[in-house]
N, CA, C and O atoms as CSV, one atom per row, in Angstrom:
chain,resi,resn,atom,element,x,y,z
A,1,MET,N,N,-56.898,100.192,-55.962
A,1,MET,CA,C,-57.916,101.419,-55.897
A,1,MET,C,C,-56.936,102.595,-56.580
A,1,MET,O,O,-55.740,102.694,-56.308
A,2,ALA,N,N,-57.636,103.452,-57.499
A,2,ALA,CA,C,-56.869,104.673,-58.183
A,2,ALA,C,C,-57.593,105.863,-57.606
A,2,ALA,O,O,-58.814,105.763,-57.489
A,3,PHE,N,N,-57.115,106.753,-57.304
A,3,PHE,CA,C,-57.866,108.145,-56.861
A,3,PHE,C,C,-57.666,109.014,-57.951
A,3,PHE,O,O,-56.538,109.199,-58.407
A,4,ALA,N,N,-58.928,109.703,-58.519
A,4,ALA,CA,C,-58.865,110.775,-59.550
A,4,ALA,C,C,-58.166,112.040,-59.098
A,4,ALA,O,O,-58.440,112.665,-58.073
A,5,ASN,N,N,-57.259,112.333,-59.956
A,5,ASN,CA,C,-56.312,113.514,-59.719
A,5,ASN,C,C,-57.324,114.685,-60.207
A,5,ASN,O,O,-57.520,114.676,-61.422
A,6,ILE,N,N,-57.910,115.558,-59.568
A,6,ILE,CA,C,-59.113,116.479,-59.876
A,6,ILE,C,C,-58.416,118.067,-59.809
A,6,ILE,O,O,-58.921,119.075,-60.302
A,7,GLY,N,N,-57.297,117.998,-59.163
A,7,GLY,CA,C,-56.506,119.169,-59.294
A,7,GLY,C,C,-57.066,119.877,-57.928
A,7,GLY,O,O,-58.153,119.620,-57.411
A,8,SER,N,N,-55.971,120.950,-57.384
A,8,SER,CA,C,-56.326,121.410,-55.800
A,8,SER,C,C,-57.376,122.489,-55.766
A,8,SER,O,O,-58.055,122.685,-54.758
A,9,SER,N,N,-57.513,123.234,-56.947
A,9,SER,CA,C,-58.480,124.001,-56.896
A,9,SER,C,C,-59.749,123.525,-56.721
A,9,SER,O,O,-60.486,124.041,-55.881
A,10,LEU,N,N,-60.171,122.431,-57.535
A,10,LEU,CA,C,-61.475,121.888,-57.364
A,10,LEU,C,C,-61.658,121.207,-55.977
A,10,LEU,O,O,-62.721,121.236,-55.357
A,11,THR,N,N,-60.574,120.619,-55.566
A,11,THR,CA,C,-60.822,120.024,-54.308
A,11,THR,C,C,-61.056,120.964,-53.432
A,11,THR,O,O,-61.748,120.571,-52.493
A,12,GLN,N,N,-60.697,122.202,-53.383
A,12,GLN,CA,C,-61.037,123.120,-52.325
A,12,GLN,C,C,-62.178,123.576,-52.311
A,12,GLN,O,O,-62.702,123.949,-51.262
A,13,HIS,N,N,-62.790,123.633,-53.507
A,13,HIS,CA,C,-64.510,123.940,-53.614
A,13,HIS,C,C,-65.236,122.764,-53.345
A,13,HIS,O,O,-66.389,122.910,-52.938
A,14,CYS,N,N,-64.838,121.752,-53.477
A,14,CYS,CA,C,-65.907,120.499,-52.902
A,14,CYS,C,C,-65.864,120.000,-51.816
A,14,CYS,O,O,-64.733,119.884,-51.344
A,15,SER,N,N,-66.926,119.554,-51.058
A,15,SER,CA,C,-66.775,118.930,-49.967
A,15,SER,C,C,-66.937,117.361,-50.068
A,15,SER,O,O,-66.786,116.697,-49.043
A,16,THR,N,N,-67.261,116.696,-51.361
A,16,THR,CA,C,-67.220,115.418,-51.644
A,16,THR,C,C,-66.095,114.915,-52.086
A,16,THR,O,O,-65.645,115.603,-53.001
A,17,LEU,N,N,-65.383,113.910,-51.796
A,17,LEU,CA,C,-64.165,113.320,-52.294
A,17,LEU,C,C,-64.753,112.384,-53.320
A,17,LEU,O,O,-65.663,111.586,-53.097
A,18,ILE,N,N,-64.045,112.597,-54.634
A,18,ILE,CA,C,-64.107,111.567,-55.674
A,18,ILE,C,C,-63.146,110.364,-55.692
A,18,ILE,O,O,-61.917,110.435,-55.668
A,19,ILE,N,N,-63.792,109.402,-55.730
A,19,ILE,CA,C,-63.076,108.117,-56.032
A,19,ILE,C,C,-63.410,107.429,-57.387
A,19,ILE,O,O,-64.539,107.084,-57.738
A,20,VAL,N,N,-62.244,107.278,-58.102
A,20,VAL,CA,C,-62.417,106.341,-59.301
A,20,VAL,C,C,-61.641,105.176,-59.135
A,20,VAL,O,O,-60.438,105.081,-58.890
A,21,TYR,N,N,-62.662,104.130,-59.335
A,21,TYR,CA,C,-62.097,102.444,-59.245
A,21,TYR,C,C,-61.789,102.326,-60.740
A,21,TYR,O,O,-62.551,102.637,-61.655
A,22,ALA,N,N,-60.352,101.747,-60.861
A,22,ALA,CA,C,-60.091,101.096,-61.940
A,22,ALA,C,C,-60.753,100.088,-62.310
A,22,ALA,O,O,-60.925,99.178,-61.498
A,23,THR,N,N,-61.296,99.995,-63.646
A,23,THR,CA,C,-62.251,98.630,-63.960
A,23,THR,C,C,-61.684,98.043,-65.158
A,23,THR,O,O,-61.233,98.795,-66.023
A,24,MET,N,N,-61.652,96.637,-65.327
A,24,MET,CA,C,-61.382,96.170,-66.636
A,24,MET,C,C,-62.365,95.209,-66.860
A,24,MET,O,O,-62.785,94.481,-65.961
A,25,THR,N,N,-62.791,95.164,-68.123
A,25,THR,CA,C,-63.707,94.196,-68.640
A,25,THR,C,C,-63.172,92.842,-68.592
A,25,THR,O,O,-61.992,92.627,-68.868
A,26,SER,N,N,-63.885,92.030,-68.295
A,26,SER,CA,C,-63.668,90.514,-68.301
A,26,SER,C,C,-63.888,90.002,-69.414
A,26,SER,O,O,-63.153,89.045,-69.657
A,27,LYS,N,N,-64.694,90.294,-70.276
A,27,LYS,CA,C,-64.946,89.897,-71.574
A,27,LYS,C,C,-63.772,89.773,-72.450
A,27,LYS,O,O,-62.974,90.679,-72.689
A,28,ARG,N,N,-63.732,88.501,-72.933
A,28,ARG,CA,C,-62.561,88.240,-73.629
A,28,ARG,C,C,-63.330,88.300,-75.180
A,28,ARG,O,O,-64.544,88.341,-75.380
A,29,LYS,N,N,-62.369,88.292,-76.072
A,29,LYS,CA,C,-62.765,88.617,-77.576
A,29,LYS,C,C,-62.880,86.960,-78.082
A,29,LYS,O,O,-62.264,86.001,-77.616
A,30,LYS,N,N,-63.671,86.974,-78.957
A,30,LYS,CA,C,-63.992,85.526,-79.683
A,30,LYS,C,C,-62.763,85.429,-80.622
A,30,LYS,O,O,-62.220,86.437,-81.073
A,31,PRO,N,N,-62.289,83.981,-80.936
A,31,PRO,CA,C,-61.206,83.994,-81.463
A,31,PRO,C,C,-61.326,84.522,-82.992
A,31,PRO,O,O,-62.344,84.419,-83.675
A,32,GLU,N,N,-60.367,84.979,-83.316
A,32,GLU,CA,C,-60.287,85.617,-84.755
A,32,GLU,C,C,-60.062,84.750,-85.814
A,32,GLU,O,O,-60.397,85.087,-86.950
A,33,THR,N,N,-59.385,83.363,-85.529
A,33,THR,CA,C,-59.095,82.276,-86.796
A,33,THR,C,C,-60.404,81.334,-86.555
A,33,THR,O,O,-61.176,81.262,-85.599
A,34,GLU,N,N,-60.343,80.554,-87.952
A,34,GLU,CA,C,-61.233,79.473,-87.885
A,34,GLU,C,C,-60.560,78.530,-86.996
A,34,GLU,O,O,-61.332,78.030,-86.177
A,35,LEU,N,N,-59.556,78.209,-86.930
A,35,LEU,CA,C,-58.852,77.343,-85.831
A,35,LEU,C,C,-59.271,77.209,-84.676
A,35,LEU,O,O,-59.698,76.162,-84.191
A,36,GLY,N,N,-59.159,78.545,-83.999
A,36,GLY,CA,C,-59.754,79.211,-82.805
A,36,GLY,C,C,-61.225,78.607,-82.504
A,36,GLY,O,O,-61.511,78.055,-81.442
A,37,THR,N,N,-62.119,78.790,-83.588
A,37,THR,CA,C,-63.206,78.697,-83.590
A,37,THR,C,C,-63.558,76.941,-83.533
A,37,THR,O,O,-64.427,76.495,-82.784
A,38,VAL,N,N,-62.820,76.168,-84.350
A,38,VAL,CA,C,-62.870,75.175,-84.174
A,38,VAL,C,C,-62.480,74.372,-83.044
A,38,VAL,O,O,-62.965,73.289,-82.718
A,39,ILE,N,N,-61.295,75.192,-82.323
A,39,ILE,CA,C,-61.091,74.313,-81.025
A,39,ILE,C,C,-62.050,74.529,-79.796
A,39,ILE,O,O,-62.226,73.807,-78.815
A,40,LEU,N,N,-62.683,75.876,-80.178
A,40,LEU,CA,C,-63.624,76.240,-78.889
A,40,LEU,C,C,-64.669,75.218,-79.217
A,40,LEU,O,O,-65.060,74.588,-78.234
A,41,LYS,N,N,-65.215,74.904,-80.365
A,41,LYS,CA,C,-66.251,74.037,-80.525
A,41,LYS,C,C,-66.040,72.644,-80.182
A,41,LYS,O,O,-67.052,71.991,-79.931
A,42,ASN,N,N,-64.716,71.970,-80.115
A,42,ASN,CA,C,-64.522,70.890,-79.889
A,42,ASN,C,C,-64.293,70.701,-78.420
A,42,ASN,O,O,-64.371,69.598,-77.879
A,43,ILE,N,N,-63.966,71.978,-77.701
A,43,ILE,CA,C,-63.983,71.916,-76.089
A,43,ILE,C,C,-65.453,71.760,-75.681
A,43,ILE,O,O,-65.687,71.054,-74.700
A,44,ALA,N,N,-66.382,72.296,-76.278
A,44,ALA,CA,C,-67.695,72.340,-76.122
A,44,ALA,C,C,-68.426,70.877,-76.143
A,44,ALA,O,O,-69.188,70.479,-75.262
A,45,VAL,N,N,-68.069,70.191,-77.256
A,45,VAL,CA,C,-68.452,68.899,-77.391
A,45,VAL,C,C,-67.975,67.755,-76.656
A,45,VAL,O,O,-68.640,66.744,-76.433
A,46,VAL,N,N,-66.383,68.040,-76.167
A,46,VAL,CA,C,-65.976,67.293,-75.229
A,46,VAL,C,C,-66.461,67.169,-73.870
A,46,VAL,O,O,-66.692,66.174,-73.182
A,47,MET,N,N,-66.574,68.569,-73.615
A,47,MET,CA,C,-67.157,68.752,-72.176
A,47,MET,C,C,-68.696,68.360,-72.083
A,47,MET,O,O,-69.104,67.873,-71.028
A,48,GLU,N,N,-69.576,68.558,-73.167
A,48,GLU,CA,C,-71.010,67.939,-72.978
A,48,GLU,C,C,-70.769,66.328,-73.080
A,48,GLU,O,O,-71.583,65.689,-72.412
A,49,ARG,N,N,-69.994,65.701,-73.651
A,49,ARG,CA,C,-69.906,64.218,-73.840
A,49,ARG,C,C,-69.441,63.851,-72.496
A,49,ARG,O,O,-70.044,62.877,-72.045
A,50,GLU,N,N,-68.271,64.497,-71.494
A,50,GLU,CA,C,-68.074,64.053,-70.378
A,50,GLU,C,C,-69.015,64.233,-69.280
A,50,GLU,O,O,-69.116,63.402,-68.376
A,51,ARG,N,N,-69.843,65.514,-69.352
A,51,ARG,CA,C,-70.566,65.510,-68.380
A,51,ARG,C,C,-71.951,64.573,-68.510
A,51,ARG,O,O,-72.665,64.394,-67.523
A,52,GLU,N,N,-72.237,64.042,-69.708
A,52,GLU,CA,C,-73.432,63.157,-69.985
A,52,GLU,C,C,-72.857,61.606,-69.349
A,52,GLU,O,O,-73.449,60.780,-68.655
A,53,LYS,N,N,-71.519,61.609,-69.881
A,53,LYS,CA,C,-70.579,60.274,-69.474
A,53,LYS,C,C,-70.909,59.958,-67.850
A,53,LYS,O,O,-71.200,58.864,-67.368
A,54,ARG,N,N,-70.796,61.035,-67.269
A,54,ARG,CA,C,-70.960,61.089,-65.610
A,54,ARG,C,C,-72.314,61.333,-65.189
A,54,ARG,O,O,-72.438,61.524,-63.979
A,55,ASN,N,N,-73.451,61.378,-65.945
A,55,ASN,CA,C,-74.665,61.806,-65.646
A,55,ASN,C,C,-74.573,62.819,-64.654
A,55,ASN,O,O,-75.005,62.519,-63.541
A,56,MET,N,N,-74.111,63.931,-64.818
A,56,MET,CA,C,-73.929,65.068,-64.186
A,56,MET,C,C,-74.841,66.197,-64.599
A,56,MET,O,O,-74.906,66.298,-65.825
A,57,GLY,N,N,-75.616,67.141,-63.884
A,57,GLY,CA,C,-76.095,68.109,-64.428
A,57,GLY,C,C,-75.214,69.271,-64.549
A,57,GLY,O,O,-74.266,69.371,-63.770
A,58,LYS,N,N,-75.457,70.288,-65.575
A,58,LYS,CA,C,-74.587,71.325,-66.006
A,58,LYS,C,C,-74.273,72.152,-64.754
A,58,LYS,O,O,-73.095,72.498,-64.668
A,59,GLU,N,N,-75.068,72.525,-63.795
A,59,GLU,CA,C,-74.336,73.217,-62.700
A,59,GLU,C,C,-73.441,72.302,-61.775
A,59,GLU,O,O,-72.595,72.873,-61.087
A,60,GLU,N,N,-73.550,71.013,-61.707
A,60,GLU,CA,C,-72.677,70.340,-60.920
A,60,GLU,C,C,-71.631,70.185,-61.684
A,60,GLU,O,O,-70.562,70.201,-61.074
A,61,PHE,N,N,-71.565,69.999,-63.126
A,61,PHE,CA,C,-70.437,69.775,-64.005
A,61,PHE,C,C,-69.461,70.923,-63.985
A,61,PHE,O,O,-68.243,70.793,-64.110
A,62,ALA,N,N,-70.136,72.109,-63.808
A,62,ALA,CA,C,-69.246,73.373,-64.134
A,62,ALA,C,C,-68.375,73.417,-62.630
A,62,ALA,O,O,-67.196,73.764,-62.550
A,63,LYS,N,N,-69.151,73.027,-61.574
A,63,LYS,CA,C,-68.429,73.083,-60.168
A,63,LYS,C,C,-67.276,72.066,-60.554
A,63,LYS,O,O,-66.093,72.390,-60.654
A,64,LEU,N,N,-67.662,71.088,-60.710
A,64,LEU,CA,C,-66.262,70.143,-61.020
A,64,LEU,C,C,-65.005,70.581,-62.019
A,64,LEU,O,O,-63.793,70.425,-61.877
A,65,CYS,N,N,-65.677,71.112,-62.945
A,65,CYS,CA,C,-64.510,71.702,-63.696
A,65,CYS,C,C,-63.972,73.131,-63.194
A,65,CYS,O,O,-63.077,73.701,-63.819
A,66,GLU,N,N,-64.663,73.796,-61.817
A,66,GLU,CA,C,-64.246,74.947,-61.398
A,66,GLU,C,C,-64.215,76.182,-62.166
A,66,GLU,O,O,-63.336,77.040,-62.076
A,67,VAL,N,N,-65.330,76.219,-63.000
A,67,VAL,CA,C,-65.813,77.247,-63.638
A,67,VAL,C,C,-67.066,77.401,-63.304
A,67,VAL,O,O,-67.791,76.447,-63.024
A,68,THR,N,N,-67.502,78.804,-63.299
A,68,THR,CA,C,-68.894,79.250,-63.104
A,68,THR,C,C,-69.917,78.515,-64.021
A,68,THR,O,O,-69.526,77.946,-65.041
A,69,TYR,N,N,-71.072,78.528,-63.700
A,69,TYR,CA,C,-72.087,77.783,-64.450
A,69,TYR,C,C,-72.433,78.723,-66.060
A,69,TYR,O,O,-72.795,78.262,-67.142
A,70,ILE,N,N,-72.163,80.094,-65.681
A,70,ILE,CA,C,-72.492,81.074,-66.527
A,70,ILE,C,C,-71.280,80.959,-67.718
A,70,ILE,O,O,-71.419,80.965,-68.941
A,71,PHE,N,N,-70.208,80.868,-67.015
A,71,PHE,CA,C,-69.010,80.325,-68.105
A,71,PHE,C,C,-69.107,79.370,-68.798
A,71,PHE,O,O,-68.730,79.425,-69.968
A,72,TYR,N,N,-69.628,78.260,-68.269
A,72,TYR,CA,C,-69.572,76.864,-68.768
A,72,TYR,C,C,-70.843,76.827,-69.779
A,72,TYR,O,O,-70.898,75.959,-70.650
A,73,TYR,N,N,-71.792,77.738,-69.638
A,73,TYR,CA,C,-72.857,78.008,-70.490
A,73,TYR,C,C,-72.422,78.957,-71.882
A,73,TYR,O,O,-72.942,78.774,-72.983
A,74,HIS,N,N,-71.630,79.743,-71.675
A,74,HIS,CA,C,-71.075,80.612,-72.659
A,74,HIS,C,C,-70.153,79.625,-73.748
A,74,HIS,O,O,-70.170,79.621,-74.979
A,75,MET,N,N,-69.291,78.737,-72.720
A,75,MET,CA,C,-68.424,77.892,-73.582
A,75,MET,C,C,-69.269,77.105,-74.523
A,75,MET,O,O,-68.901,76.930,-75.684
A,76,LEU,N,N,-70.423,76.611,-74.050
A,76,LEU,CA,C,-71.183,75.483,-74.835
A,76,LEU,C,C,-71.725,76.482,-76.077
A,76,LEU,O,O,-71.694,76.055,-77.232
A,77,LYS,N,N,-72.066,77.407,-75.873
A,77,LYS,CA,C,-72.417,78.541,-76.959
A,77,LYS,C,C,-71.299,78.988,-77.727
A,77,LYS,O,O,-71.604,79.708,-78.677
A,78,GLY,N,N,-69.992,78.733,-77.553
A,78,GLY,CA,C,-68.990,79.431,-78.287
A,78,GLY,C,C,-68.681,80.674,-77.813
A,78,GLY,O,O,-67.621,81.154,-78.214
A,79,ASP,N,N,-69.484,81.440,-76.903
A,79,ASP,CA,C,-69.170,82.766,-76.617
A,79,ASP,C,C,-67.965,82.805,-75.631
A,79,ASP,O,O,-67.347,83.867,-75.559
A,80,ALA,N,N,-67.649,81.963,-75.018
A,80,ALA,CA,C,-66.389,82.287,-74.091
A,80,ALA,C,C,-65.050,81.928,-74.802
A,80,ALA,O,O,-65.081,81.216,-75.805
A,81,ASN,N,N,-63.981,82.362,-74.351
A,81,ASN,CA,C,-62.718,82.226,-74.972
A,81,ASN,C,C,-61.797,81.867,-73.635
A,81,ASN,O,O,-61.331,82.807,-72.991
A,82,PRO,N,N,-61.587,80.755,-73.303
A,82,PRO,CA,C,-61.067,80.350,-71.980
A,82,PRO,C,C,-59.710,80.438,-72.045
A,82,PRO,O,O,-59.214,80.166,-73.138
A,83,THR,N,N,-58.777,80.836,-70.905
A,83,THR,CA,C,-57.594,80.930,-70.894
A,83,THR,C,C,-56.830,79.631,-71.032
A,83,THR,O,O,-57.602,78.677,-70.943
A,84,LEU,N,N,-55.682,79.310,-71.203
A,84,LEU,CA,C,-54.990,77.908,-71.298
A,84,LEU,C,C,-54.998,77.586,-69.837
A,84,LEU,O,O,-55.249,76.418,-69.539
A,85,HIS,N,N,-54.736,78.529,-68.792
A,85,HIS,CA,C,-54.719,78.066,-67.598
A,85,HIS,C,C,-55.995,77.341,-67.351
A,85,HIS,O,O,-55.939,76.208,-66.872
A,86,THR,N,N,-57.423,78.024,-67.704
A,86,THR,CA,C,-58.584,77.531,-67.581
A,86,THR,C,C,-58.822,75.899,-68.135
A,86,THR,O,O,-59.296,74.941,-67.524
A,87,ILE,N,N,-58.256,76.000,-69.643
A,87,ILE,CA,C,-58.609,74.697,-70.332
A,87,ILE,C,C,-57.346,73.771,-69.415
A,87,ILE,O,O,-57.580,72.574,-69.249
A,88,SER,N,N,-56.473,74.157,-69.032
A,88,SER,CA,C,-55.571,72.795,-68.159
A,88,SER,C,C,-56.168,72.607,-66.948
A,88,SER,O,O,-56.100,71.464,-66.496
A,89,ARG,N,N,-56.845,73.596,-66.183
A,89,ARG,CA,C,-57.585,72.963,-64.929
A,89,ARG,C,C,-58.774,72.251,-65.257
A,89,ARG,O,O,-59.211,71.446,-64.435
A,90,ILE,N,N,-59.516,72.482,-66.630
A,90,ILE,CA,C,-60.690,71.497,-66.843
A,90,ILE,C,C,-59.843,70.142,-67.191
A,90,ILE,O,O,-60.091,69.127,-66.541
A,91,CYS,N,N,-58.977,70.124,-68.080
A,91,CYS,CA,C,-58.596,68.697,-68.257
A,91,CYS,C,C,-57.962,68.094,-67.023
A,91,CYS,O,O,-58.102,66.876,-66.913
A,92,GLU,N,N,-57.193,68.814,-65.939
A,92,GLU,CA,C,-57.035,67.936,-64.724
A,92,GLU,C,C,-58.209,67.279,-64.080
A,92,GLU,O,O,-58.289,66.086,-63.785
A,93,LYS,N,N,-59.232,68.330,-63.873
A,93,LYS,CA,C,-60.349,67.916,-63.206
A,93,LYS,C,C,-61.111,66.829,-64.073
A,93,LYS,O,O,-61.775,66.053,-63.387
A,94,LEU,N,N,-61.139,66.682,-65.012
A,94,LEU,CA,C,-61.719,65.498,-66.023
A,94,LEU,C,C,-60.870,64.485,-66.450
A,94,LEU,O,O,-61.192,63.529,-67.155
A,95,LYS,N,N,-59.645,64.761,-65.942
A,95,LYS,CA,C,-58.589,63.471,-66.107
A,95,LYS,C,C,-58.508,63.120,-67.454
A,95,LYS,O,O,-58.431,61.937,-67.786
A,96,ILE,N,N,-58.520,64.198,-68.410
A,96,ILE,CA,C,-58.405,63.876,-69.847
A,96,ILE,C,C,-57.161,64.703,-70.203
A,96,ILE,O,O,-56.812,65.666,-69.520
A,97,PRO,N,N,-56.413,64.231,-71.460
A,97,PRO,CA,C,-55.369,65.007,-71.945
A,97,PRO,C,C,-55.831,66.173,-72.614
A,97,PRO,O,O,-56.955,66.227,-73.114
A,98,ILE,N,N,-55.138,66.966,-72.640
A,98,ILE,CA,C,-55.605,68.391,-73.405
A,98,ILE,C,C,-55.649,68.456,-74.844
A,98,ILE,O,O,-56.190,69.365,-75.472
A,99,GLN,N,N,-55.040,67.424,-75.363
A,99,GLN,CA,C,-55.345,67.216,-76.804
A,99,GLN,C,C,-56.613,66.780,-77.022
A,99,GLN,O,O,-57.186,67.283,-77.988
A,100,GLU,N,N,-57.226,65.939,-76.349
A,100,GLU,CA,C,-58.508,65.265,-76.301
A,100,GLU,C,C,-59.580,66.532,-76.233
A,100,GLU,O,O,-60.449,66.728,-77.082
A,101,LEU,N,N,-59.367,67.292,-75.149
A,101,LEU,CA,C,-60.398,68.309,-74.995
A,101,LEU,C,C,-60.409,69.531,-76.177
A,101,LEU,O,O,-61.383,70.197,-76.528
A,102,MET,N,N,-58.916,69.619,-76.712
A,102,MET,CA,C,-59.001,70.483,-78.029
A,102,MET,C,C,-59.364,69.915,-79.264
A,102,MET,O,O,-59.939,70.561,-80.140
A,103,THR,N,N,-59.051,68.729,-79.367
A,103,THR,CA,C,-59.186,68.330,-80.653
A,103,THR,C,C,-60.499,67.142,-80.999
A,103,THR,O,O,-60.706,66.544,-82.055
A,104,GLY,N,N,-61.052,67.090,-80.054
A,104,GLY,CA,C,-62.405,66.040,-79.621
A,104,GLY,C,C,-61.707,64.465,-79.856
A,104,GLY,O,O,-62.455,63.514,-80.082
A,105,LYS,N,N,-60.577,64.328,-79.799
A,105,LYS,CA,C,-60.157,62.944,-80.191
A,105,LYS,C,C,-58.994,62.540,-78.946
A,105,LYS,O,O,-58.081,63.315,-78.658
A,106,ALA,N,N,-59.166,61.363,-78.349
A,106,ALA,CA,C,-58.280,60.852,-77.572
A,106,ALA,C,C,-56.838,60.760,-78.157
A,106,ALA,O,O,-56.824,60.725,-79.387
A,107,PRO,N,N,-55.778,60.718,-77.622
A,107,PRO,CA,C,-54.254,60.802,-78.264
A,107,PRO,C,C,-54.185,59.307,-78.419
A,107,PRO,O,O,-54.857,58.542,-77.726
A,108,LEU,N,N,-53.390,58.942,-79.306
A,108,LEU,CA,C,-53.085,57.432,-79.788
A,108,LEU,C,C,-51.952,56.780,-78.787
A,108,LEU,O,O,-51.561,55.627,-78.965
């Protein structure tokens, strides 16, 4: 937590303490390259394929992958930009290689 430095003269005249919370937006940028867009589409296709193969609902599948339903929904729409850590965790939970998730094809 960060406190605002509002100056000693102002604090002497105010009876209320002003607290400023440092915030960061958690919204990530969309990929700026065509390759990044293709990879995100592949991830969405593979995740839906795996979900259907397991006969799971979207919320249940999101829990399995250890992502929120909202994040999963945004991944399917191509609006999310998951970190490598998130991608790795999804692969671990689905028991599929990272190459398959990112390319849509199982490694030979």
